[in-house]
ZAMITOR-755665 format. One line per field, with one value per atom (N, C-alpha, C, CB): residue number from 1; atom name; z, x negated, y; residue in three letters. Coordinates in nm, 3 decimals. Glycine has a CB too. Layout:
% residues N
i <- c(NUM|...)
at <- c(CA|...)
c3 <- c(Z|...)
c1 <- c(X|...)
c2 <- c(Y|...)
aa <- c(Ala|...)
//
This chain:
% residues 78
i <- c(1|1|1|1|2|2|2|2|3|3|3|3|4|4|4|4|5|5|5|5|6|6|6|6|7|7|7|7|8|8|8|8|9|9|9|9|10|10|10|10|11|11|11|11|12|12|12|12|13|13|13|13|14|14|14|14|15|15|15|15|16|16|16|16|17|17|17|17|18|18|18|18|19|19|19|19|20|20|20|20|21|21|21|21|22|22|22|22|23|23|23|23|24|24|24|24|25|25|25|25|26|26|26|26|27|27|27|27|28|28|28|28|29|29|29|29|30|30|30|30|31|31|31|31|32|32|32|32|33|33|33|33|34|34|34|34|35|35|35|35|36|36|36|36|37|37|37|37|38|38|38|38|39|39|39|39|40|40|40|40|41|41|41|41|42|42|42|42|43|43|43|43|44|44|44|44|45|45|45|45|46|46|46|46|47|47|47|47|48|48|48|48|49|49|49|49|50|50|50|50|51|51|51|51|52|52|52|52|53|53|53|53|54|54|54|54|55|55|55|55|56|56|56|56|57|57|57|57|58|58|58|58|59|59|59|59|60|60|60|60|61|61|61|61|62|62|62|62|63|63|63|63|64|64|64|64|65|65|65|65|66|66|66|66|67|67|67|67|68|68|68|68|69|69|69|69|70|70|70|70|71|71|71|71|72|72|72|72|73|73|73|73|74|74|74|74|75|75|75|75|76|76|76|76|77|77|77|77|78|78|78|78)
at <- c(N|CA|C|CB|N|CA|C|CB|N|CA|C|CB|N|CA|C|CB|N|CA|C|CB|N|CA|C|CB|N|CA|C|CB|N|CA|C|CB|N|CA|C|CB|N|CA|C|CB|N|CA|C|CB|N|CA|C|CB|N|CA|C|CB|N|CA|C|CB|N|CA|C|CB|N|CA|C|CB|N|CA|C|CB|N|CA|C|CB|N|CA|C|CB|N|CA|C|CB|N|CA|C|CB|N|CA|C|CB|N|CA|C|CB|N|CA|C|CB|N|CA|C|CB|N|CA|C|CB|N|CA|C|CB|N|CA|C|CB|N|CA|C|CB|N|CA|C|CB|N|CA|C|CB|N|CA|C|CB|N|CA|C|CB|N|CA|C|CB|N|CA|C|CB|N|CA|C|CB|N|CA|C|CB|N|CA|C|CB|N|CA|C|CB|N|CA|C|CB|N|CA|C|CB|N|CA|C|CB|N|CA|C|CB|N|CA|C|CB|N|CA|C|CB|N|CA|C|CB|N|CA|C|CB|N|CA|C|CB|N|CA|C|CB|N|CA|C|CB|N|CA|C|CB|N|CA|C|CB|N|CA|C|CB|N|CA|C|CB|N|CA|C|CB|N|CA|C|CB|N|CA|C|CB|N|CA|C|CB|N|CA|C|CB|N|CA|C|CB|N|CA|C|CB|N|CA|C|CB|N|CA|C|CB|N|CA|C|CB|N|CA|C|CB|N|CA|C|CB|N|CA|C|CB|N|CA|C|CB|N|CA|C|CB|N|CA|C|CB|N|CA|C|CB|N|CA|C|CB|N|CA|C|CB|N|CA|C|CB|N|CA|C|CB|N|CA|C|CB|N|CA|C|CB|N|CA|C|CB)
c3 <- c(2.143|2.062|1.949|2.146|1.826|1.710|1.671|1.584|1.631|1.596|1.453|1.686|1.375|1.224|1.204|1.125|1.112|1.072|0.926|1.097|0.913|0.779|0.746|0.775|0.627|0.598|0.551|0.498|0.597|0.559|0.525|0.667|0.449|0.426|0.494|0.264|0.549|0.608|0.503|0.725|0.460|0.351|0.400|0.214|0.370|0.383|0.532|0.247|0.624|0.755|0.793|0.769|0.714|0.733|0.700|0.632|0.757|0.727|0.613|0.855|0.520|0.392|0.383|0.270|0.379|0.376|0.243|0.396|0.226|0.115|0.041|0.150|0.109|0.036|0.104|0.050|0.038|0.093|0.233|0.018|0.305|0.456|0.459|0.550|0.541|0.551|0.582|0.669|0.534|0.550|0.687|0.462|0.775|0.926|1.002|1.002|0.930|0.984|0.902|0.974|0.973|0.909|0.898|0.986|0.811|0.780|0.905|0.657|0.963|1.084|1.209|1.085|1.209|1.331|1.390|1.304|1.530|1.594|1.620|1.730|1.581|1.603|1.670|1.467|1.721|1.784|1.686|1.916|1.669|1.567|1.646|1.457|1.619|1.683|1.567|1.772|1.570|1.458|1.479|1.439|1.385|1.394|1.269|1.393|1.292|1.177|1.138|1.220|1.012|0.965|0.945|0.846|0.994|0.974|0.832|1.047|0.787|0.649|0.646|0.582|0.546|0.540|0.427|0.528|0.431|0.334|0.216|0.397|0.107|-0.004|0.030|-0.117|0.096|0.139|0.234|0.222|0.327|0.412|0.328|0.515|0.226|0.154|0.062|0.081|0.010|-0.069|0.002|-0.127|0.124|0.213|0.245|0.330|0.225|0.244|0.125|0.304|0.013|-0.120|-0.095|-0.246|-0.051|-0.044|0.089|-0.081|0.176|0.319|0.341|0.388|0.267|0.293|0.187|0.319|0.104|-0.001|0.022|-0.124|-0.036|-0.011|-0.107|-0.038|-0.097|-0.167|-0.325|-0.110|-0.336|-0.479|-0.542|-0.479|-0.460|-0.509|-0.538|-0.392|-0.458|-0.480|-0.624|-0.363|-0.638|-0.755|-0.879|-0.741|-0.863|-0.985|-1.017|-0.959|-0.903|-0.921|-0.994|-0.785|-0.946|-1.004|-1.142|-0.927|-1.174|-1.312|-1.399|-1.318|-1.358|-1.437|-1.455|-1.381|-1.351|-1.355|-1.448|-1.209|-1.463|-1.547|-1.702|-1.495|-1.718|-1.860|-1.895|-1.869|-1.922|-1.948|-2.070|-1.953|-2.167|-2.302|-2.267|-2.421|-2.153|-2.128|-2.073|-2.009|-2.039|-1.985|-2.092|-1.898|-2.229|-2.336|-2.438|-2.400|-2.487|-2.593|-2.723|-2.616|-2.812|-2.950|-3.021|-3.044|-3.097|-3.183|-3.282|-3.265|-3.293|-3.400|-3.538|-3.363|-3.649|-3.778|-3.834|-3.862)
c1 <- c(-2.039|-1.922|-1.942|-1.806|-1.926|-1.929|-1.787|-2.021|-1.762|-1.628|-1.629|-1.573|-1.549|-1.539|-1.388|-1.591|-1.363|-1.219|-1.201|-1.178|-1.088|-1.061|-0.913|-1.081|-0.881|-0.745|-0.677|-0.732|-0.562|-0.485|-0.357|-0.479|-0.291|-0.141|-0.094|-0.101|0.023|0.094|0.183|0.178|0.154|0.218|0.244|0.125|0.360|0.390|0.329|0.308|0.360|0.318|0.175|0.348|0.097|-0.052|-0.111|-0.121|-0.212|-0.276|-0.373|-0.350|-0.375|-0.453|-0.540|-0.367|-0.673|-0.765|-0.741|-0.920|-0.751|-0.732|-0.858|-0.697|-0.970|-1.111|-1.177|-1.212|-1.290|-1.368|-1.403|-1.491|-1.412|-1.451|-1.606|-1.366|-1.658|-1.809|-1.856|-1.861|-1.981|-2.033|-2.082|-2.129|-2.065|-2.093|-1.988|-2.113|-1.873|-1.768|-1.763|-1.630|-1.779|-1.779|-1.639|-1.868|-1.620|-1.500|-1.461|-1.514|-1.329|-1.294|-1.327|-1.359|-1.401|-1.444|-1.327|-1.553|-1.320|-1.203|-1.236|-1.164|-1.143|-1.158|-1.039|-1.175|-1.058|-0.941|-0.882|-0.982|-0.753|-0.691|-0.601|-0.607|-0.626|-0.551|-0.481|-0.644|-0.348|-0.271|-0.222|-0.154|-0.256|-0.207|-0.103|-0.332|0.015|0.120|0.131|0.269|0.103|0.131|0.271|0.060|0.330|0.455|0.493|0.478|0.594|0.627|0.753|0.653|0.771|0.883|0.972|0.839|1.094|1.183|1.177|1.317|1.221|1.225|1.286|1.299|1.391|1.468|1.373|1.614|1.310|1.217|1.111|1.156|1.055|0.949|0.995|0.876|1.120|1.177|1.200|1.297|1.234|1.254|1.137|1.305|1.016|0.887|0.824|0.786|0.891|0.834|0.796|0.943|0.877|0.863|0.824|0.994|0.778|0.751|0.664|0.684|0.542|0.463|0.462|0.340|0.560|0.563|0.656|0.597|0.615|0.697|0.817|0.613|0.920|1.037|0.992|1.147|0.891|0.849|0.784|0.737|0.712|0.637|0.759|0.519|0.847|0.955|1.027|1.050|1.069|1.123|1.036|1.152|0.907|0.817|0.811|0.670|0.813|0.812|0.938|0.799|1.043|1.182|1.188|1.304|1.134|1.133|1.059|1.062|0.942|0.866|0.934|0.735|0.989|1.055|1.182|1.094|1.232|1.357|1.315|1.460|1.193|1.141|1.088|1.012|1.173|1.124|1.044|1.234|1.057|0.982|0.832|1.025|0.804|0.654|0.589|0.629|0.680|0.633|0.595|0.736|0.632|0.607|0.517|0.738|0.439|0.338|0.431|0.200|0.379|0.447|0.438|0.368|0.549|0.537|0.424|0.672|0.368|0.248|0.311|0.119|0.264|0.318|0.302|0.275)
c2 <- c(-1.292|-1.283|-1.184|-1.245|-1.220|-1.121|-1.108|-1.169|-0.974|-0.939|-0.897|-0.830|-0.945|-0.915|-0.884|-1.048|-0.803|-0.776|-0.810|-0.624|-0.882|-0.937|-0.894|-1.101|-0.841|-0.827|-0.957|-0.723|-0.990|-1.121|-1.091|-1.226|-1.189|-1.196|-1.325|-1.196|-1.313|-1.423|-1.494|-1.374|-1.610|-1.670|-1.824|-1.655|-1.866|-2.022|-2.064|-2.118|-1.984|-2.027|-2.010|-2.160|-1.950|-1.950|-1.802|-2.064|-1.767|-1.639|-1.668|-1.576|-1.596|-1.600|-1.488|-1.602|-1.492|-1.373|-1.309|-1.411|-1.180|-1.100|-1.115|-0.959|-1.108|-1.121|-1.240|-0.979|-1.280|-1.393|-1.376|-1.415|-1.472|-1.467|-1.493|-1.585|-1.427|-1.425|-1.570|-1.322|-1.614|-1.735|-1.772|-1.748|-1.656|-1.686|-1.762|-1.557|-1.780|-1.859|-2.002|-1.776|-2.099|-2.229|-2.287|-2.324|-2.383|-2.450|-2.526|-2.541|-2.502|-2.578|-2.510|-2.707|-2.397|-2.327|-2.262|-2.223|-2.275|-2.209|-2.059|-2.282|-1.980|-1.824|-1.783|-1.736|-1.654|-1.586|-1.489|-1.510|-1.496|-1.411|-1.312|-1.497|-1.181|-1.076|-1.003|-0.979|-0.998|-0.963|-0.817|-1.063|-0.731|-0.600|-0.583|-0.493|-0.561|-0.551|-0.407|-0.609|-0.377|-0.247|-0.227|-0.219|-0.099|-0.063|-0.041|0.043|-0.121|-0.109|-0.015|-0.254|0.069|0.158|0.122|0.298|0.150|0.122|0.229|0.114|0.185|0.283|0.415|0.228|0.397|0.526|0.610|0.488|0.560|0.631|0.696|0.538|0.621|0.682|0.789|0.583|0.774|0.882|1.003|0.844|0.992|1.101|1.184|1.054|1.115|1.193|1.252|1.109|1.247|1.298|1.443|1.286|1.516|1.669|1.710|1.743|1.625|1.665|1.790|1.551|1.800|1.904|2.006|1.860|2.009|2.104|2.220|2.039|2.340|2.463|2.449|2.604|2.549|2.537|2.559|2.644|2.642|2.677|2.543|2.810|2.471|2.353|2.248|2.296|2.231|2.149|2.180|2.168|2.295|2.339|2.313|2.477|2.336|2.289|2.138|2.332|2.057|1.914|1.871|1.843|1.925|1.885|1.926|1.951|2.037|2.094|1.992|2.239|1.950|1.867|1.736|1.851|1.688|1.556|1.557|1.512|1.673|1.674|1.694|1.798|1.722|1.749|1.600|1.877|1.511|1.376|1.358|1.287|1.453|1.431|1.443|1.546|1.501|1.515|1.368|1.642|1.288|1.162|1.066|1.102|1.091|0.997|1.063|0.949|0.983|1.033|1.045|0.922|1.132|1.158|1.019|1.284|0.994|0.862|0.869|0.833|0.758|0.763|0.727|0.650|0.793|0.763|0.641|0.841)
aa <- c(Met|Met|Met|Met|Thr|Thr|Thr|Thr|Ile|Ile|Ile|Ile|Arg|Arg|Arg|Arg|Thr|Thr|Thr|Thr|Tyr|Tyr|Tyr|Tyr|Glu|Glu|Glu|Glu|Ala|Ala|Ala|Ala|Val|Val|Val|Val|Phe|Phe|Phe|Phe|Gln|Gln|Gln|Gln|Asn|Asn|Asn|Asn|Gly|Gly|Gly|Gly|Ala|Ala|Ala|Ala|Phe|Phe|Phe|Phe|Arg|Arg|Arg|Arg|Pro|Pro|Pro|Pro|Val|Val|Val|Val|Glu|Glu|Glu|Glu|Pro|Pro|Pro|Pro|Val|Val|Val|Val|Ser|Ser|Ser|Ser|Ser|Ser|Ser|Ser|Ala|Ala|Ala|Ala|Ile|Ile|Ile|Ile|Ser|Ser|Ser|Ser|Glu|Glu|Glu|Glu|Gly|Gly|Gly|Gly|Gln|Gln|Gln|Gln|Gln|Gln|Gln|Gln|Val|Val|Val|Val|Arg|Arg|Arg|Arg|Leu|Leu|Leu|Leu|Val|Val|Val|Val|Val|Val|Val|Val|Glu|Glu|Glu|Glu|Val|Val|Val|Val|Glu|Glu|Glu|Glu|Glu|Glu|Glu|Glu|Thr|Thr|Thr|Thr|Lys|Lys|Lys|Lys|Ser|Ser|Ser|Ser|Val|Val|Val|Val|Leu|Leu|Leu|Leu|Asp|Asp|Asp|Asp|Leu|Leu|Leu|Leu|Ala|Ala|Ala|Ala|Gly|Gly|Gly|Gly|Glu|Glu|Glu|Glu|Val|Val|Val|Val|Tyr|Tyr|Tyr|Tyr|Ala|Ala|Ala|Ala|Asp|Asp|Asp|Asp|Leu|Leu|Leu|Leu|Ser|Ser|Ser|Ser|Asp|Asp|Asp|Asp|Glu|Glu|Glu|Glu|Glu|Glu|Glu|Glu|Val|Val|Val|Val|Lys|Lys|Lys|Lys|Glu|Glu|Glu|Glu|Val|Val|Val|Val|Glu|Glu|Glu|Glu|Lys|Lys|Lys|Lys|Ile|Ile|Ile|Ile|Ala|Ala|Ala|Ala|Leu|Leu|Leu|Leu|Glu|Glu|Glu|Glu|Arg|Arg|Arg|Arg|Arg|Arg|Arg|Arg|Asp|Asp|Asp|Asp|Phe|Phe|Phe|Phe|Phe|Phe|Phe|Phe|Ala|Ala|Ala|Ala|Ala|Ala|Ala|Ala|Pro|Pro|Pro|Pro|Thr|Thr|Thr|Thr|Pro|Pro|Pro|Pro)
//
């Protein structure tokens, strides 16, 4: 038995490979599919992790930069 790992997306009731499948698997060949579901986090969960490993001083610096929005845009071209 040869084991290969392929990333796939479940769409419309079928698993679709993210990248091309090796030519070692022929069309119609029966395979065993073991599904590992990655934990997806909500936007709120992700937002709560933004400052997770930062010191208070680093958090202040990030917030200062974020509030200086003029730095996010290039100067207008004449």
